[in-house]
HTML snippet that shows the backbone in 3Dmol.js (N, CA, C, O; Angstrom):
<script src="https://3Dmol.org/build/3Dmol-min.js"></script>
<div id="view" style="width:600px;height:400px;position:relative"></div>
<script>
const pdb = `
ATOM      1  N   MET A   1       1.771   9.909   2.980  1.00  0.00           N
ATOM      2  CA  MET A   1       1.495   8.800   3.875  1.00  0.00           C
ATOM      3  C   MET A   1       0.419   9.173   4.894  1.00  0.00           C
ATOM      4  O   MET A   1       0.087   8.365   5.762  1.00  0.00           O
ATOM      5  N   THR A   2      -0.116  10.355   4.802  1.00  0.00           N
ATOM      6  CA  THR A   2      -1.084  10.798   5.793  1.00  0.00           C
ATOM      7  C   THR A   2      -2.295   9.882   5.865  1.00  0.00           C
ATOM      8  O   THR A   2      -2.660   9.435   6.952  1.00  0.00           O
ATOM      9  N   ASN A   3      -2.928   9.591   4.731  1.00  0.00           N
ATOM     10  CA  ASN A   3      -4.108   8.716   4.746  1.00  0.00           C
ATOM     11  C   ASN A   3      -3.754   7.327   5.242  1.00  0.00           C
ATOM     12  O   ASN A   3      -4.521   6.707   5.979  1.00  0.00           O
ATOM     13  N   PHE A   4      -2.596   6.841   4.837  1.00  0.00           N
ATOM     14  CA  PHE A   4      -2.172   5.513   5.270  1.00  0.00           C
ATOM     15  C   PHE A   4      -2.038   5.466   6.783  1.00  0.00           C
ATOM     16  O   PHE A   4      -2.528   4.536   7.423  1.00  0.00           O
ATOM     17  N   ARG A   5      -1.389   6.448   7.348  1.00  0.00           N
ATOM     18  CA  ARG A   5      -1.143   6.455   8.800  1.00  0.00           C
ATOM     19  C   ARG A   5      -2.370   6.823   9.623  1.00  0.00           C
ATOM     20  O   ARG A   5      -2.552   6.317  10.730  1.00  0.00           O
ATOM     21  N   THR A   6      -3.206   7.697   9.091  1.00  0.00           N
ATOM     22  CA  THR A   6      -4.341   8.172   9.892  1.00  0.00           C
ATOM     23  C   THR A   6      -5.620   7.390   9.683  1.00  0.00           C
ATOM     24  O   THR A   6      -6.506   7.421  10.537  1.00  0.00           O
ATOM     25  N   ILE A   7      -5.737   6.684   8.559  1.00  0.00           N
ATOM     26  CA  ILE A   7      -6.967   5.942   8.285  1.00  0.00           C
ATOM     27  C   ILE A   7      -6.721   4.445   8.182  1.00  0.00           C
ATOM     28  O   ILE A   7      -7.338   3.663   8.907  1.00  0.00           O
ATOM     29  N   ILE A   8      -5.837   4.045   7.301  1.00  0.00           N
ATOM     30  CA  ILE A   8      -5.658   2.622   7.012  1.00  0.00           C
ATOM     31  C   ILE A   8      -5.060   1.870   8.188  1.00  0.00           C
ATOM     32  O   ILE A   8      -5.582   0.825   8.576  1.00  0.00           O
ATOM     33  N   VAL A   9      -3.984   2.375   8.760  1.00  0.00           N
ATOM     34  CA  VAL A   9      -3.329   1.656   9.866  1.00  0.00           C
ATOM     35  C   VAL A   9      -4.257   1.498  11.072  1.00  0.00           C
ATOM     36  O   VAL A   9      -4.382   0.386  11.584  1.00  0.00           O
ATOM     37  N   PRO A  10      -4.917   2.567  11.550  1.00  0.00           N
ATOM     38  CA  PRO A  10      -5.819   2.378  12.700  1.00  0.00           C
ATOM     39  C   PRO A  10      -6.943   1.374  12.426  1.00  0.00           C
ATOM     40  O   PRO A  10      -7.296   0.580  13.298  1.00  0.00           O
ATOM     41  N   GLU A  11      -7.504   1.410  11.212  1.00  0.00           N
ATOM     42  CA  GLU A  11      -8.572   0.464  10.878  1.00  0.00           C
ATOM     43  C   GLU A  11      -8.036  -0.965  10.797  1.00  0.00           C
ATOM     44  O   GLU A  11      -8.709  -1.910  11.210  1.00  0.00           O
ATOM     45  N   ALA A  12      -6.838  -1.117  10.270  1.00  0.00           N
ATOM     46  CA  ALA A  12      -6.225  -2.448  10.211  1.00  0.00           C
ATOM     47  C   ALA A  12      -5.961  -2.979  11.617  1.00  0.00           C
ATOM     48  O   ALA A  12      -6.195  -4.156  11.894  1.00  0.00           O
ATOM     49  N   VAL A  13      -5.476  -2.119  12.496  1.00  0.00           N
ATOM     50  CA  VAL A  13      -5.207  -2.540  13.880  1.00  0.00           C
ATOM     51  C   VAL A  13      -6.498  -2.987  14.563  1.00  0.00           C
ATOM     52  O   VAL A  13      -6.509  -4.000  15.262  1.00  0.00           O
ATOM     53  N   LYS A  14      -7.586  -2.238  14.366  1.00  0.00           N
ATOM     54  CA  LYS A  14      -8.881  -2.638  14.930  1.00  0.00           C
ATOM     55  C   LYS A  14      -9.282  -4.020  14.423  1.00  0.00           C
ATOM     56  O   LYS A  14      -9.737  -4.867  15.192  1.00  0.00           O
ATOM     57  N   SER A  15      -9.111  -4.235  13.132  1.00  0.00           N
ATOM     58  CA  SER A  15      -9.486  -5.520  12.539  1.00  0.00           C
ATOM     59  C   SER A  15      -8.591  -6.654  13.025  1.00  0.00           C
ATOM     60  O   SER A  15      -9.052  -7.781  13.207  1.00  0.00           O
ATOM     61  N   ILE A  16      -7.320  -6.354  13.234  1.00  0.00           N
ATOM     62  CA  ILE A  16      -6.394  -7.374  13.757  1.00  0.00           C
ATOM     63  C   ILE A  16      -6.800  -7.756  15.175  1.00  0.00           C
ATOM     64  O   ILE A  16      -6.831  -8.937  15.522  1.00  0.00           O
ATOM     65  N   TYR A  17      -7.113  -6.746  15.997  1.00  0.00           N
ATOM     66  CA  TYR A  17      -7.562  -7.046  17.358  1.00  0.00           C
ATOM     67  C   TYR A  17      -8.858  -7.854  17.352  1.00  0.00           C
ATOM     68  O   TYR A  17      -9.090  -8.672  18.242  1.00  0.00           O
ATOM     69  N   ALA A  18      -9.692  -7.623  16.355  1.00  0.00           N
ATOM     70  CA  ALA A  18     -10.943  -8.375  16.231  1.00  0.00           C
ATOM     71  C   ALA A  18     -10.704  -9.747  15.601  1.00  0.00           C
ATOM     72  O   ALA A  18     -11.638 -10.533  15.443  1.00  0.00           O
ATOM     73  N   GLU A  19      -9.454 -10.029  15.244  1.00  0.00           N
ATOM     74  CA  GLU A  19      -9.027 -11.295  14.640  1.00  0.00           C
ATOM     75  C   GLU A  19      -9.779 -11.591  13.335  1.00  0.00           C
ATOM     76  O   GLU A  19     -10.226 -12.713  13.098  1.00  0.00           O
ATOM     77  N   ASP A  20      -9.904 -10.570  12.510  1.00  0.00           N
ATOM     78  CA  ASP A  20     -10.552 -10.714  11.204  1.00  0.00           C
ATOM     79  C   ASP A  20      -9.621 -11.501  10.280  1.00  0.00           C
ATOM     80  O   ASP A  20      -8.530 -11.025   9.967  1.00  0.00           O
ATOM     81  N   PRO A  21     -10.027 -12.695   9.836  1.00  0.00           N
ATOM     82  CA  PRO A  21      -9.144 -13.536   9.014  1.00  0.00           C
ATOM     83  C   PRO A  21      -8.805 -12.909   7.659  1.00  0.00           C
ATOM     84  O   PRO A  21      -7.736 -13.177   7.112  1.00  0.00           O
ATOM     85  N   THR A  22      -9.687 -12.090   7.117  1.00  0.00           N
ATOM     86  CA  THR A  22      -9.383 -11.468   5.828  1.00  0.00           C
ATOM     87  C   THR A  22      -8.262 -10.447   5.958  1.00  0.00           C
ATOM     88  O   THR A  22      -7.456 -10.287   5.042  1.00  0.00           O
ATOM     89  N   VAL A  23      -8.209  -9.755   7.096  1.00  0.00           N
ATOM     90  CA  VAL A  23      -7.133  -8.792   7.329  1.00  0.00           C
ATOM     91  C   VAL A  23      -5.813  -9.532   7.505  1.00  0.00           C
ATOM     92  O   VAL A  23      -4.785  -9.092   6.991  1.00  0.00           O
ATOM     93  N   PHE A  24      -5.832 -10.646   8.225  1.00  0.00           N
ATOM     94  CA  PHE A  24      -4.605 -11.441   8.377  1.00  0.00           C
ATOM     95  C   PHE A  24      -4.091 -11.909   7.017  1.00  0.00           C
ATOM     96  O   PHE A  24      -2.883 -11.909   6.777  1.00  0.00           O
ATOM     97  N   ALA A  25      -4.993 -12.305   6.134  1.00  0.00           N
ATOM     98  CA  ALA A  25      -4.592 -12.763   4.800  1.00  0.00           C
ATOM     99  C   ALA A  25      -3.955 -11.631   4.005  1.00  0.00           C
ATOM    100  O   ALA A  25      -2.950 -11.838   3.324  1.00  0.00           O
ATOM    101  N   VAL A  26      -4.529 -10.447   4.088  1.00  0.00           N
ATOM    102  CA  VAL A  26      -3.970  -9.296   3.360  1.00  0.00           C
ATOM    103  C   VAL A  26      -2.602  -8.929   3.930  1.00  0.00           C
ATOM    104  O   VAL A  26      -1.672  -8.646   3.175  1.00  0.00           O
ATOM    105  N   VAL A  27      -2.474  -8.931   5.245  1.00  0.00           N
ATOM    106  CA  VAL A  27      -1.190  -8.618   5.876  1.00  0.00           C
ATOM    107  C   VAL A  27      -0.121  -9.609   5.415  1.00  0.00           C
ATOM    108  O   VAL A  27       1.004  -9.209   5.118  1.00  0.00           O
ATOM    109  N   GLN A  28      -0.458 -10.877   5.355  1.00  0.00           N
ATOM    110  CA  GLN A  28       0.496 -11.884   4.886  1.00  0.00           C
ATOM    111  C   GLN A  28       0.892 -11.648   3.432  1.00  0.00           C
ATOM    112  O   GLN A  28       2.058 -11.813   3.070  1.00  0.00           O
ATOM    113  N   GLN A  29      -0.068 -11.264   2.601  1.00  0.00           N
ATOM    114  CA  GLN A  29       0.228 -10.992   1.195  1.00  0.00           C
ATOM    115  C   GLN A  29       1.135  -9.772   1.048  1.00  0.00           C
ATOM    116  O   GLN A  29       2.068  -9.785   0.246  1.00  0.00           O
ATOM    117  N   VAL A  30       0.867  -8.732   1.810  1.00  0.00           N
ATOM    118  CA  VAL A  30       1.700  -7.531   1.765  1.00  0.00           C
ATOM    119  C   VAL A  30       3.119  -7.853   2.240  1.00  0.00           C
ATOM    120  O   VAL A  30       4.093  -7.394   1.645  1.00  0.00           O
ATOM    121  N   GLN A  31       3.232  -8.637   3.304  1.00  0.00           N
ATOM    122  CA  GLN A  31       4.549  -9.038   3.788  1.00  0.00           C
ATOM    123  C   GLN A  31       5.292  -9.854   2.737  1.00  0.00           C
ATOM    124  O   GLN A  31       6.503  -9.700   2.576  1.00  0.00           O
ATOM    125  N   ALA A  32       4.585 -10.714   2.026  1.00  0.00           N
ATOM    126  CA  ALA A  32       5.220 -11.528   0.985  1.00  0.00           C
ATOM    127  C   ALA A  32       5.743 -10.648  -0.149  1.00  0.00           C
ATOM    128  O   ALA A  32       6.837 -10.880  -0.665  1.00  0.00           O
ATOM    129  N   VAL A  33       4.965  -9.639  -0.535  1.00  0.00           N
ATOM    130  CA  VAL A  33       5.421  -8.713  -1.580  1.00  0.00           C
ATOM    131  C   VAL A  33       6.663  -7.964  -1.105  1.00  0.00           C
ATOM    132  O   VAL A  33       7.642  -7.851  -1.842  1.00  0.00           O
ATOM    133  N   ALA A  34       6.624  -7.456   0.118  1.00  0.00           N
ATOM    134  CA  ALA A  34       7.766  -6.714   0.656  1.00  0.00           C
ATOM    135  C   ALA A  34       9.008  -7.596   0.703  1.00  0.00           C
ATOM    136  O   ALA A  34      10.093  -7.161   0.316  1.00  0.00           O
ATOM    137  N   CYS A  35       8.859  -8.817   1.167  1.00  0.00           N
ATOM    138  CA  CYS A  35      10.004  -9.735   1.258  1.00  0.00           C
ATOM    139  C   CYS A  35      10.543 -10.079  -0.124  1.00  0.00           C
ATOM    140  O   CYS A  35      11.757 -10.141  -0.319  1.00  0.00           O
ATOM    141  N   SER A  36       9.662 -10.301  -1.073  1.00  0.00           N
ATOM    142  CA  SER A  36      10.118 -10.666  -2.421  1.00  0.00           C
ATOM    143  C   SER A  36      10.866  -9.519  -3.088  1.00  0.00           C
ATOM    144  O   SER A  36      11.698  -9.746  -3.966  1.00  0.00           O
ATOM    145  N   GLN A  37      10.578  -8.302  -2.678  1.00  0.00           N
ATOM    146  CA  GLN A  37      11.260  -7.128  -3.237  1.00  0.00           C
ATOM    147  C   GLN A  37      12.392  -6.637  -2.336  1.00  0.00           C
ATOM    148  O   GLN A  37      13.037  -5.629  -2.623  1.00  0.00           O
ATOM    149  N   LYS A  38      12.623  -7.366  -1.245  1.00  0.00           N
ATOM    150  CA  LYS A  38      13.656  -7.000  -0.268  1.00  0.00           C
ATOM    151  C   LYS A  38      13.468  -5.561   0.249  1.00  0.00           C
ATOM    152  O   LYS A  38      14.407  -4.770   0.327  1.00  0.00           O
ATOM    153  N   LEU A  39      12.207  -5.268   0.596  1.00  0.00           N
ATOM    154  CA  LEU A  39      11.842  -3.961   1.135  1.00  0.00           C
ATOM    155  C   LEU A  39      11.253  -4.126   2.523  1.00  0.00           C
ATOM    156  O   LEU A  39      10.681  -5.168   2.845  1.00  0.00           O
ATOM    157  N   SER A  40      11.394  -3.098   3.341  1.00  0.00           N
ATOM    158  CA  SER A  40      10.668  -3.090   4.605  1.00  0.00           C
ATOM    159  C   SER A  40       9.222  -2.721   4.287  1.00  0.00           C
ATOM    160  O   SER A  40       8.930  -2.207   3.207  1.00  0.00           O
ATOM    161  N   LEU A  41       8.327  -2.982   5.220  1.00  0.00           N
ATOM    162  CA  LEU A  41       6.931  -2.604   4.998  1.00  0.00           C
ATOM    163  C   LEU A  41       6.807  -1.095   4.813  1.00  0.00           C
ATOM    164  O   LEU A  41       5.990  -0.624   4.022  1.00  0.00           O
ATOM    165  N   ARG A  42       7.613  -0.350   5.538  1.00  0.00           N
ATOM    166  CA  ARG A  42       7.611   1.116   5.398  1.00  0.00           C
ATOM    167  C   ARG A  42       8.027   1.527   3.992  1.00  0.00           C
ATOM    168  O   ARG A  42       7.382   2.373   3.372  1.00  0.00           O
ATOM    169  N   GLU A  43       9.113   0.926   3.486  1.00  0.00           N
ATOM    170  CA  GLU A  43       9.577   1.240   2.129  1.00  0.00           C
ATOM    171  C   GLU A  43       8.522   0.883   1.095  1.00  0.00           C
ATOM    172  O   GLU A  43       8.301   1.623   0.137  1.00  0.00           O
ATOM    173  N   LEU A  44       7.875  -0.256   1.295  1.00  0.00           N
ATOM    174  CA  LEU A  44       6.822  -0.680   0.372  1.00  0.00           C
ATOM    175  C   LEU A  44       5.672   0.330   0.374  1.00  0.00           C
ATOM    176  O   LEU A  44       5.189   0.729  -0.686  1.00  0.00           O
ATOM    177  N   ALA A  45       5.241   0.737   1.557  1.00  0.00           N
ATOM    178  CA  ALA A  45       4.154   1.709   1.667  1.00  0.00           C
ATOM    179  C   ALA A  45       4.543   3.040   1.024  1.00  0.00           C
ATOM    180  O   ALA A  45       3.732   3.655   0.332  1.00  0.00           O
ATOM    181  N   GLU A  46       5.771   3.481   1.247  1.00  0.00           N
ATOM    182  CA  GLU A  46       6.237   4.739   0.648  1.00  0.00           C
ATOM    183  C   GLU A  46       6.310   4.624  -0.870  1.00  0.00           C
ATOM    184  O   GLU A  46       5.967   5.567  -1.583  1.00  0.00           O
ATOM    185  N   ASN A  47       6.753   3.478  -1.363  1.00  0.00           N
ATOM    186  CA  ASN A  47       6.840   3.253  -2.802  1.00  0.00           C
ATOM    187  C   ASN A  47       5.451   3.280  -3.436  1.00  0.00           C
ATOM    188  O   ASN A  47       5.246   3.916  -4.470  1.00  0.00           O
ATOM    189  N   ILE A  48       4.504   2.590  -2.814  1.00  0.00           N
ATOM    190  CA  ILE A  48       3.134   2.563  -3.336  1.00  0.00           C
ATOM    191  C   ILE A  48       2.534   3.965  -3.312  1.00  0.00           C
ATOM    192  O   ILE A  48       1.901   4.391  -4.278  1.00  0.00           O
ATOM    193  N   GLU A  49       2.735   4.682  -2.202  1.00  0.00           N
ATOM    194  CA  GLU A  49       2.195   6.032  -2.120  1.00  0.00           C
ATOM    195  C   GLU A  49       2.794   6.937  -3.192  1.00  0.00           C
ATOM    196  O   GLU A  49       2.079   7.737  -3.795  1.00  0.00           O
ATOM    197  N   ALA A  50       4.102   6.819  -3.434  1.00  0.00           N
ATOM    198  CA  ALA A  50       4.747   7.628  -4.475  1.00  0.00           C
ATOM    199  C   ALA A  50       4.172   7.302  -5.846  1.00  0.00           C
ATOM    200  O   ALA A  50       3.929   8.203  -6.649  1.00  0.00           O
ATOM    201  N   ARG A  51       3.952   6.011  -6.119  1.00  0.00           N
ATOM    202  CA  ARG A  51       3.376   5.608  -7.412  1.00  0.00           C
ATOM    203  C   ARG A  51       1.946   6.124  -7.563  1.00  0.00           C
ATOM    204  O   ARG A  51       1.551   6.566  -8.642  1.00  0.00           O
ATOM    205  N   LEU A  52       1.176   6.069  -6.481  1.00  0.00           N
ATOM    206  CA  LEU A  52      -0.190   6.579  -6.543  1.00  0.00           C
ATOM    207  C   LEU A  52      -0.200   8.083  -6.783  1.00  0.00           C
ATOM    208  O   LEU A  52      -0.990   8.586  -7.582  1.00  0.00           O
ATOM    209  N   LEU A  53       0.681   8.799  -6.086  1.00  0.00           N
ATOM    210  CA  LEU A  53       0.776  10.242  -6.277  1.00  0.00           C
ATOM    211  C   LEU A  53       1.225  10.553  -7.702  1.00  0.00           C
ATOM    212  O   LEU A  53       0.677  11.447  -8.348  1.00  0.00           O
ATOM    213  N   GLU A  54       2.208   9.825  -8.186  1.00  0.00           N
ATOM    214  CA  GLU A  54       2.687   9.999  -9.557  1.00  0.00           C
ATOM    215  C   GLU A  54       1.563   9.750 -10.559  1.00  0.00           C
ATOM    216  O   GLU A  54       1.385  10.512 -11.509  1.00  0.00           O
ATOM    217  N   GLY A  55       0.815   8.688 -10.340  1.00  0.00           N
ATOM    218  CA  GLY A  55      -0.312   8.380 -11.206  1.00  0.00           C
ATOM    219  C   GLY A  55      -1.392   9.436 -11.141  1.00  0.00           C
ATOM    220  O   GLY A  55      -1.993   9.783 -12.158  1.00  0.00           O
ATOM    221  N   HIS A  56      -1.644   9.954  -9.934  1.00  0.00           N
ATOM    222  CA  HIS A  56      -2.655  11.000  -9.759  1.00  0.00           C
ATOM    223  C   HIS A  56      -2.225  12.267 -10.494  1.00  0.00           C
ATOM    224  O   HIS A  56      -3.033  12.889 -11.183  1.00  0.00           O
ATOM    225  N   LEU A  57      -0.968  12.646 -10.353  1.00  0.00           N
ATOM    226  CA  LEU A  57      -0.470  13.843 -11.026  1.00  0.00           C
ATOM    227  C   LEU A  57      -0.471  13.654 -12.531  1.00  0.00           C
ATOM    228  O   LEU A  57      -0.775  14.584 -13.278  1.00  0.00           O
ATOM    229  N   THR A  58      -0.127  12.441 -12.983  1.00  0.00           N
ATOM    230  CA  THR A  58      -0.122  12.147 -14.414  1.00  0.00           C
ATOM    231  C   THR A  58      -1.537  12.232 -14.973  1.00  0.00           C
ATOM    232  O   THR A  58      -1.750  12.770 -16.060  1.00  0.00           O
ATOM    233  N   THR A  59      -2.495  11.706 -14.234  1.00  0.00           N
ATOM    234  CA  THR A  59      -3.885  11.735 -14.671  1.00  0.00           C
ATOM    235  C   THR A  59      -4.392  13.173 -14.762  1.00  0.00           C
ATOM    236  O   THR A  59      -5.173  13.503 -15.654  1.00  0.00           O
ATOM    237  N   GLN A  60      -3.950  14.020 -13.847  1.00  0.00           N
ATOM    238  CA  GLN A  60      -4.395  15.406 -13.845  1.00  0.00           C
ATOM    239  C   GLN A  60      -3.966  16.153 -15.103  1.00  0.00           C
ATOM    240  O   GLN A  60      -4.655  17.083 -15.521  1.00  0.00           O
ATOM    241  N   VAL A  61      -2.858  15.776 -15.713  1.00  0.00           N
ATOM    242  CA  VAL A  61      -2.409  16.466 -16.919  1.00  0.00           C
ATOM    243  C   VAL A  61      -2.896  15.765 -18.180  1.00  0.00           C
ATOM    244  O   VAL A  61      -2.480  16.117 -19.283  1.00  0.00           O
ATOM    245  N   GLY A  62      -3.780  14.770 -18.027  1.00  0.00           N
ATOM    246  CA  GLY A  62      -4.408  14.135 -19.168  1.00  0.00           C
ATOM    247  C   GLY A  62      -3.650  12.974 -19.775  1.00  0.00           C
ATOM    248  O   GLY A  62      -3.964  12.553 -20.888  1.00  0.00           O
ATOM    249  N   VAL A  63      -2.664  12.446 -19.075  1.00  0.00           N
ATOM    250  CA  VAL A  63      -1.907  11.299 -19.558  1.00  0.00           C
ATOM    251  C   VAL A  63      -2.403  10.060 -18.821  1.00  0.00           C
ATOM    252  O   VAL A  63      -2.788  10.147 -17.655  1.00  0.00           O
ATOM    253  N   THR A  64      -2.399   8.921 -19.480  1.00  0.00           N
ATOM    254  CA  THR A  64      -2.870   7.691 -18.867  1.00  0.00           C
ATOM    255  C   THR A  64      -2.070   7.363 -17.620  1.00  0.00           C
ATOM    256  O   THR A  64      -0.842   7.445 -17.615  1.00  0.00           O
ATOM    257  N   CYS A  65      -2.777   6.993 -16.567  1.00  0.00           N
ATOM    258  CA  CYS A  65      -2.168   6.625 -15.297  1.00  0.00           C
ATOM    259  C   CYS A  65      -1.414   5.305 -15.419  1.00  0.00           C
ATOM    260  O   CYS A  65      -1.888   4.366 -16.059  1.00  0.00           O
ATOM    261  N   ILE A  66      -0.219   5.242 -14.791  1.00  0.00           N
ATOM    262  CA  ILE A  66       0.555   4.007 -14.800  1.00  0.00           C
ATOM    263  C   ILE A  66       0.088   3.082 -13.693  1.00  0.00           C
ATOM    264  O   ILE A  66      -0.555   3.516 -12.738  1.00  0.00           O
ATOM    265  N   SER A  67       0.409   1.825 -13.823  1.00  0.00           N
ATOM    266  CA  SER A  67       0.040   0.836 -12.815  1.00  0.00           C
ATOM    267  C   SER A  67       0.876   1.023 -11.566  1.00  0.00           C
ATOM    268  O   SER A  67       2.068   1.320 -11.645  1.00  0.00           O
ATOM    269  N   VAL A  68       0.248   0.848 -10.409  1.00  0.00           N
ATOM    270  CA  VAL A  68       0.951   0.963  -9.138  1.00  0.00           C
ATOM    271  C   VAL A  68       1.999  -0.121  -8.997  1.00  0.00           C
ATOM    272  O   VAL A  68       3.041   0.106  -8.383  1.00  0.00           O
ATOM    273  N   PHE A  69       1.742  -1.297  -9.553  1.00  0.00           N
ATOM    274  CA  PHE A  69       2.620  -2.425  -9.325  1.00  0.00           C
ATOM    275  C   PHE A  69       3.583  -2.694 -10.476  1.00  0.00           C
ATOM    276  O   PHE A  69       4.109  -3.803 -10.570  1.00  0.00           O
ATOM    277  N   ASN A  70       3.832  -1.729 -11.351  1.00  0.00           N
ATOM    278  CA  ASN A  70       4.768  -1.950 -12.448  1.00  0.00           C
ATOM    279  C   ASN A  70       6.162  -2.332 -11.971  1.00  0.00           C
ATOM    280  O   ASN A  70       6.867  -3.078 -12.651  1.00  0.00           O
ATOM    281  N   THR A  71       6.564  -1.832 -10.812  1.00  0.00           N
ATOM    282  CA  THR A  71       7.916  -2.098 -10.337  1.00  0.00           C
ATOM    283  C   THR A  71       8.007  -3.339  -9.475  1.00  0.00           C
ATOM    284  O   THR A  71       9.101  -3.708  -9.048  1.00  0.00           O
ATOM    285  N   PHE A  72       6.893  -3.988  -9.208  1.00  0.00           N
ATOM    286  CA  PHE A  72       6.917  -5.156  -8.316  1.00  0.00           C
ATOM    287  C   PHE A  72       6.948  -6.424  -9.084  1.00  0.00           C
ATOM    288  O   PHE A  72       6.971  -7.503  -8.494  1.00  0.00           O
TER     289      PHE A  72
END
`;
const viewer = $3Dmol.createViewer("view");
viewer.addModel(pdb, "pdb");
viewer.setStyle({}, {cartoon: {color: "spectrum"}});
viewer.zoomTo();
viewer.render();
</script>
């Protein structure tokens, strides 16, 4: 979660303060996914990060990477 917390969240907060409508739309979409899966935003972020790490490790051993959203 390091990149998420140190890069993505601060940049999203800056964009929210700037009232960027595209960021608001993405936030609403992420919230909708979390709600539809009955997950907190934290759980959703951890799940996505785990899938990305799993896919990265799988790719490193020469196996096709799985989709991040297979479980959603």
